[in-house]
N, C-alpha and C positions, 0 to 999 in steps of 0.2 A: 426423487428429491432428497431422500436421506443421504444418498451417496454424495450429494453436493453440499448439503447443509453441515454435515458432521465434519468433513475436512476443513470447511470454511471456519467453523467455530474453533477448531484446533489451531488453525493458523492465526486467528485473532488472539488466541490465548498465549501463544508462544512468547511474544514480547514480555508479557507480564510474568510468565514462568521464569524467564531468564533475566528479569529486571535487575537482579542483584549482582550478576556477574558479567557475561559478555556484552549484553545489551547496555548495561549500566556503563561499562567502560567505553563503549562506542558513543554513548550519549555524552559522556564527559569529554571525550576527544573532539566530538562535534562542537561542543561549546567552546573548547579551547581554540578551535580553528576559526570560528566566526565572531568571537567576542572582540569588539574593537577596543584597542588600547587608547585610553584618553590621555590628554596632555596633563602633565603634573600640575598640581595646584600652585606651586611656587612657594609653599609655606614650609617645606621640609627639605632637608638635605641629609645625606649619609656621610658620616665620618668614619673612614676605614683605618684601623690600626693594622698596618701591613707587616709582612714578614721582615722587611727591612727595619721597620720601627722596633720590632721585638729584638732583632739582633743588635740594633744600636743601643737599646736600653739594657742589654746584658741578659736577655732571655725572658721567659714567661714563668710566673705572672709578673706584670709590671708592678713596681712599688706603688702603694696607695698614694704616697706623696707625689709621685709623678702623675698619677691620675688626677690628683687635686690640681696640679699645675695645668693639666690639659683642660679641666673643667673651667678654671679661671680664665685661661686663654680664650676658650670658646665664648665665654660671657663677655670678655673684653672686646671681642670682635663683633658684638652686636647680636648675638643669638637670642632667640625668644625663650629658649629653654633647652634642656638636655635630657635625652633618654638613654640610659646605659643598659644595653642588652648583653650584659656580662654577669656571670655568677660570682658572688662574694661570700662563700660559705664559711670561710675561715678567717681569723684575724691576720692582719698583715705581719709578716715575719720581721719587717723593718720598723713597725710601729707607726705607720702613716695613716691609720684609720681615722684618727681625730681630725687630721688635716683634710682628708677626703670628705668626711661627714660635714665639716664646716663649709667646704666649697659647694657642696650640694644644696646647702641652705641659702646661698646667696641669690638663687634664681629658681624658678619652677623646674623641678627635676623629678624624674621617675626612674626607679630601679626595676629591672626585670627579675622575676622569680621564675623558677622552672619546676614543672610537675615531677614528682618522684613518689614511688610507693613508700608508705609508712612515714611520710613527712608530716609536717604540721598543717593544720587547716589555715588557709589564708583569712585575713580579716574580712568582714562582711559589712562594712559601714557604707552609708550613702546610697542605699538601694530603696527605690519606691516601686511597688508593683501595682499595675492596673489590670485587674482580672485575677484569675486563679493562678496559683503557683505551680504551673505546668511547664513541661519542656526543659531544655537546658542539657548541657553535657556535664556529667559528674566528674569531679576530680578528687582523688584520694588524699592528696597532700602536696606540699611544695617544699623545695629546698629553702631553708631559712637563711636570709642574708645575715651577716654579722650584726649582732645586737645593736651596735652603735648606729646602725642605719634604720632602726625601727621607726623613727619619726619621719623618715623620708617616704614619700608616696611610692607604693610598689604595685606592680601588676604582673599577672601571670603571662609569660611569653609561651604560648602553646601553639602548635601547628599540626593538628591531626591530619593524617593522610587518607585519601580515598582508596577505593578497591584496587586501583592500579598503582598505589604507593606514591601518588603525587599529592602535593598540598594545593588545595583550591579554595577551601572554606575554612575560615578561622573564627572561633567563637568570640563574641564580644564580652561574654560573661560566662562564668562557670558555677556549677551548683555544688555545694558542700553540705554535709549533714547539719551545719550551723546556718546555712543560708546561701546568699549569692556573693560572688567575688568577681571583680572586674578584671578583664584582660589588660595586657600592657597597652594595646592600642586605645582602649576606652579611657584608661588613666591619662594618656597623653592628651586626648581631647578635653578631659576635665581640667587639665592644667591650662590648655590654650584658652578655654572659655571661663576659667576661674570659677568652676562650678563644683561644689562638693558632692553632688548627688547625680545619679542617672535614673531614668524611669524605664521600666520594663512593661510593655503592653502585651497581654496574652489573650487568647480565646480558647475554645475547646480543642483546637488543633495544636496548640502550643504557643510558643513565642511568635509574635508578629513583627514587633519593632522595638528598638531601643533608642531612647532620646537623651541627649545631653543638652541642658539649657543653653540656648544661644545658637543651636544647630537644628536643622530639620531632622525629624525622626529618621532613623536608619532601618530600612527593611531588612529582615533576616529570615532564615528558615525557622521551622518549629523548634529547633534546638538552639536558636540564638546565634547561628553561624552566618557570617557575612562572606559573600563571594568576593574574592579579591580580584581587582583589576590590576594587572602587573604594569603599573606606571613606571616610566623611566625617570625615577627621582634622581636629581643631581647628586653627584658624589664628590667628595673631597678627601684630603688626607691631612696628616699632621704638618706637612710642609706648606701646603697651600692655605688650609684653614679658611675656606670661603663659606662663611656661615652667617653673614649679616642678615638680620631680619627673618631668620628661619629657625624652626625647631630642629634640633640636631639629634639624629640617631647614631649612637656610638657603638661600634662593634669591632670584632677582630676578624680579619681575613687571612691571617697567617695559617699556614698548613698545620693541621693536627690539633688546633686549639679549640675551635668551635666547630661542631659537626655541620656540614652542608646538608641542606634539605632539598629534595627533588621537587621541582615545580614545573608547570607547563612551559616555562621560559628557560629552564635549565636549573643547575644547582645554585642555591642561594644560601648565604649565611643568615642566621636568625634575625639580626638587626635589619637586614634588607627586606625580609618578609614582613616584619612589623611596620616598617616604613610604608610598604605597599598597602598594608591594611589601613593605616592612618590616612593615606592618600585616597583610598577607595571610599572611606567614610566621608571625608571632607569634600570631595568633588561631587558627591551625590549622584553619580551616574554609573556606579558599579553594578554589575548584573545581579539579579535575584530570581528565584523561582516563585511565581505567583501561586496563590492558593488554588486557583482554577486551572492550573497547568495540566494536571492529570485528566481532568474532565475534557478539556479541549483536545488533548492528545487522543483520548479514546474516541471522542466524537468524530474527529478527523479520520481516524483509522476506520471506524465503522462505515461512515458515509462513503469514503473513497473506495474502499474495498468492495462494498456492496454495489456501488456504481459500476466499477470495472466488471464485476461478475454479471450484473444485469445486462449491460450493453454487450458483453462478450457472448452470452448465451442466447439473448433475444434479438440482437441486431447483427451479430456476426463477428468474426475475428477482426476484421478491419476496424470497426467501431470500438471493439474492445481494446485493441492496441492503441488507437488514438486516445481513448479515454485514459488508458494507463499512463501514456506520455504526458497528457495534459494535467491529470490529477497529481502525478509525481512532480511535475514542474511547479504547479501551484503550491503544493505542500512544501517543497524545498524553498521556494521563493518566500512564502509566508513565514516559514520557520526562520530563515535568514533575516528577514525584516524585523521580526520580534526580538531575535537574539541581538541584532545590532542596536535595538532600542533598550537593551538591558533586561528584557523579559525572557528568561531561559525556558523556552518551550521545546521539548525534545521531539523532533520529527525524524530522528534517525531510525528508530524501530518502526515508526509508521511507514517510512519509505521501504524498509526491509520487508515488512509485511505486505505492502503493496506489490513489491516485486515478486515475492514468493507466491502469494495468493494469485497474482496475475499470471505467473508462470504455470501454476497448477491448473487454473481455470483455462488458460490457453491450451494446455495439454489435453484436458478433459474435453474441451470443445473441439479441438482438432481430431481427437480420437472419435468423438461422436460423429463429426462430419465425414471422417474417413470411412467409418462403418456404414454410414448412410449412403455414401458414394458407391461402396461395394454392393450394398443392397439394391440401389437403383440400377447399377450395371447388371447385376444378376437377374433382376426382375424384368428389365426392359430391353437388354441387348439383343434378344432374339425376336423382339416384337416391334422395335422402333428403328428408324434410321440412326446410325452412329452419331450423326450430328445432333439429333434430338436427344439421344442419351447423354451426350456431352453437355447439352444445354440444361438438362435436368440435374446433372451432377453439379454444375456450377451454381444453379439456383434451385435447390430442393423445395423451396417454398411453392414452386409451380405445381407441386403434387397436392398441396393442401391436405396433408395427411389427416385422416379422420373423416373425410367426406365433405363434399360441397355440391350444391346444385349447379349444373352446367347445361347449357343448351348445345347438344351434340347431334351428330348423325351416326347411326348405328347400322352396320352391315353384317348380315348373317349369310353363311354359305352352307350348302349341304350337298354331298356327292350322291348322285343318282346311279342306281345299278350296282351299288356296293355289295348288296346281298348276293346277287347273281355272281358277281366277280369273286367273292370269297368262297363260293361253292364250287367254282370251276378251276380255280388256281391254287397252288400251294401257298401256305401262309407267308412264306418268305417273299413270294412275288406280290401278294396282296399288300404286304407291308411296304414293299418297294414302291408300288404304284401310289399308295396313299401318301407316302412321304413326298413323292414327286408332286402330287396334286396339292398338298398343303404348302409345299415350298413355293409353287407357282402363285398360290393365293397370298401367301405371306409377303413375297417379294413385291407383288402388285400393291399391297397395302402400304408397305414401307416406301415405295416409289412416290406415292401421292401423299405422304406425310401422316398416314393414319397409324394406329396402334393395334396390333393383334392382341386382343384381350385374352382369349383362351381358345383351346382346341377341345371340342366335345366329340370324341370318337372321330367320325369322318366329317364333322362340321367345324366351322370356325366363326368366331365373333370378333369384329373389329370396331374400333371407335375412332371417329374423326372429330377434332376439336378438344381432345383431352389426351394426355395432360398438357399438350402444347396447343396454344391458341391458333386456329386456322380460320381466317375470316370467310373463306370460300369452301368450307368443309362439305357442303352439299354436293358441289360439283366434283370435288375430290373423290367423294364416295362413289359417285356415278362413273367417273373415269376409271376408278379401281375395278368396278364391276365389269365394265367393258373390256378392260385388259385381262381380267381373270378368264372371262369367257373366251376371248380370242386366243390367249396363250394355252388354255386347256385344249382347244380345238387343234392348235398347232402341235401340241405334245402327243395327240392321238393316243391317249391312255386307255381308251375304250370305256370311258365313263363320262357322264354328263354332270352338269352342276346347276343348282338352283340358288338364286341370290335374292334376298329381301333387304330393302333399304328404307329406313324411316328416320325422321328427325323430330326431336323434342327434348324436353327437360328431363334430366335424370340425376340421381345422386351418384357422384363419382368419388372414389377414394379407396383407401385400404379396407377391404372387407374381410372378416374372419374372426379368429380368436386372438388372444394376447400372444400366443406362441406361433400361430400360423395364419397368415393372411395373404391376400392378393389384391392388387390394384384392379378394380372392376367397376361396373356400373349396374345399378338397379333402378327400375322404374317402368312406367307404362310404355314409354317410348321404346324401351329395350324389348319388352315383351311383344309389342306390335311388330317390330322389325323381324323377330323370330317367326311370328304368325304369317307375315307376308312371304317369308322364305318358304314355309310349309305349303302355302297356297299356290306356289308356282306350278306344282304338279297338276292341280285341279284346273288352273287357268290355262295351262299349256304354254307358258313362256318361261324363259330362263331367268328373267329379271322382273321383279315387281318393286315399284317405287311408291312410297307413301305420299299423301297429299301435302304434308308439311314440307317435305323435301322438295317437291315440285315448286312450291311457292317461292322459294329462295334460290332456285336453280336457274342457270342460264341456258340449259338444254331445252330443245324442243321435244317434249315427251308426248307419247301416244296414250290417250285416255282409254282405259279398259273398263269393262263392266264392273260395277261395284260388287264387292264380295263381303260376306259376313264371316267374321272370325271369332274364335273362342274368346270370351271375356269382353266383347263389345256388343252393345245393344243394337246400335245402328250399323248398317253396312258401311264399309270403308271405300272412299274414292281412291282408286289406284291408277298407276301409270306404268308404262314400260318405255323402252327406247328401241328404235330400229337401228341396227348396225349390221354391216355386211349383208345387206339385203334382207335381213330378218325383221 
């Protein structure tokens, strides 16, 4: 049992051991594959400042006066507000900062700030916490926008990467030594709802959700990160300027200006990522990892793997394979369904563990059966018909290892005149004659479906109706005895034979120690058959058949005088059969 349990426990632990690297990457890739992309809300659009725009304006950075004109043009075309995902760390060399600042004040606008080491701490106004102040991603500081823009609403545009260097989860807020600061996407929603504050709900596990008044609470992970649904938000440029009725995310797509960030849908500029985040929050169906995800994953793993191993070892390889296919299919289907509903339940490492543990279990079970087949062949090939050996190999359960009560017919033989023979002939000749005699007996037993249990010197014990069921085992034993006597006479070996047959219940199975055992039978019926064989000398016949055998036999048997044998209080009713005139 230890040989099975220990490897199983190791296999179950492997996904947890590697949760932070290969398995984590596989999990993320699985989520990427099956997360459904929702339709855009229609409340946002992306305004790209292209390479051609930069060239047309004479290079980068664009004059702030020109940005002011773009801001005013956006507003004149009916935009709800503007979010600038562009850094403004220095004053405009052409003195256009006041114009740009004025234009930002005409409509709800938000400027992006970017994390940087040794920067200033962002402002922490407008935060309400429900619960303990736990969770969150810390930020050391941000690049300060030019002081003229201090009165404009600002949010941190951050996009941390996962272990495979792709962006999937973006924090809606960040933690500083002075408190909490909103991300760019959160500030956009505050503008759209005209709400000055946001509410953070926490529990002992960390952040649970973030709410902006006027919108349903947004589920996050314990660090306040929101899984992004990569919505195909509409895009426009300075030439088309299709922004009516929408909040506009302005950014630069010109090469070498703003760094592109790797995402599951390809390389994206920062303003497109922030737009996707805002869409994910607003449409309310972006994916999230429930608090109970890990418990469900572990429970699914334990149940399915245990089921596979149980069926494989106790019901056979076929049932094990079927259970593996069924559980794997159900796991994959269930995982896909939950992911499609936005609940990110990782079944990838569960499926891997199912496959690995199933493969190991299959190997162990196959090896076990292979060894058992070899054992069966070694133990029975000399005593049973090859077809019966094949049947036992295909269905070892017929052996009922460990012993069972069976109603069988037992046949004992013993060579007469062996002592005289051994005294008059060389050992080699004696051995040759005995091998011939035992071969005749064994072949007769096999011919009628019996099993040669053992050889005891010049004697033999055979069993009928074990390990293979034989409905007419009494008649088969009698036919075997007749053939043995007939074939021994034909062989003219110079020896006679005595046979005893008895039918009854006995314990059949593997008898012996843990290291050495034989398939055999023990019980009163066995002992009685041996006593009947010994009595053939006294009675003066070659074959004695017990009363139980006679009751179920179709042969016409000859009643003999009752005899008293060792171990029996009452005399036994016995029979013989006449053959060849005897």
